[in-house]
C-alpha angles and dihedrals in degrees: 000000000000117000093230092050091048094051101040102030092238113152130187126035109354088179089070091058090048092052091048090055092043091055093059095073098050090044090057090043093055090050091052092048094053093041089055091048092051092047093049092049092048092051097044113014095181091066094057094107094053096043092047089065091053091046092056091045091052090046092052093049092049092049090049087063090054091051091049089051089052095051101042097071089053093048097047098030118114 
């Protein structure tokens, strides 16, 4: 029996709860990345091409954290 399930009375897939919590951080991170891109483009429109590259890079790195959070419960789940 899982320690978390024994102490809290949660039954079923605890990994689903873990992934739900792990997806909050990357969701906020993606919002911050695109908000910064929009703000930078609004302040200096001629730099939109350069900052778009950094926006997509930041988006990809944030989403990689979500994918890691999705895979870890399957790897370490018993």
